[in-house]
Structure formats: structure tokens, C-alpha cells
N, C-alpha and C positions, 0 to 999 in steps of 0.2 A: 468412409475411408479417411477423409480430411480430418474429421473429429478424432479418430484414433491416432492419427499422426500428431495432431496438436497436443493431445493428452500425453502421449509418450514424450514429446519435446518438453512439455511443462514438468513432467515427472523427473526428467533428466536435468532440468535447469538447476543451477546452484541456488542455495538459499542464503541470502545475505543477512547478517545479524544486525546491521546498523544501516541507517538511512544515507550514509555518505556515498553509497554506490549508485543511488538513483539520480536520474536526470529529469529536467522539466518536461520531457516528452513521453515519459513512461506511464504505464497504467499499472497500478500496484494493488495488492490485497494486504489486509492486516490480519495476521493469524494470532491465535492464542498460543500459549506455551506448548500445547499438544499438537499444534499444526492445523487446528480447525479454523476455518475462515470466520472472522468477526465482521469485517467489512470488505466487500469485493468490488473490484473495478474502479478504484479511485484513479481518476484521470488527472495527472499532474500537468495539465495543459495551460496553466497560468502560473506566474511566479508566486502569487499569493497562495495558491493551492499547493504548489511545490514546497514552499517554506513552511506551510502549516503541517504538511506531512513530515518534512525533514526535522522540524522542531519537536515532533512527537505530540502535537496537539490533537491529531486524530485519535491516537491511542488514549489520551486523557479523556476525550469526549466519550469514547466507548466505555472506559472504566467508570466514569462518574455519571454518565447519562446527561451531562450538560452540553450545551452548544456554545462553542467558543468562537467569537468573531475576532479574527486577527487582522490588525490593520498594519500592513507592512509599508 
């Protein structure tokens, strides 16, 4: 029952098109242009992780297959 409730809430949640809406306490997913998950459950629990996501470095890593070490 709880899983069904959470799935409905997630389906009803707005989709934000840019990273300006996210906060350092959020858990986010990166989706492709068709809405399929590319990376799931990115926890923005540190400022380095938050800015890496906000600056789009996670998406670049997925697109290129490279690992980027950001030093903020």
C-alpha cells in the first residue's frame, strides 16, 4: 500500500527542467530526454555533491563515460 502511494506521489510530482530548483538535502535522478532513468538516487547530501549535480557534471559523466573530480 505504501509503495503504491509513493509511486502515485512520484508520478504526480512536477518535473523540473533545470537544477536551480534543487537543494543540498534532495535525492535526485538523472533522466534522458525520453524520461528513462540514467542515474538513480543521487543524494545531494554534501555541498560538493550538490554543486557537481547543479553544474551538470553528473550529466557530463554519463554522456562521456568519464569520471570528473570536482574540487569546490
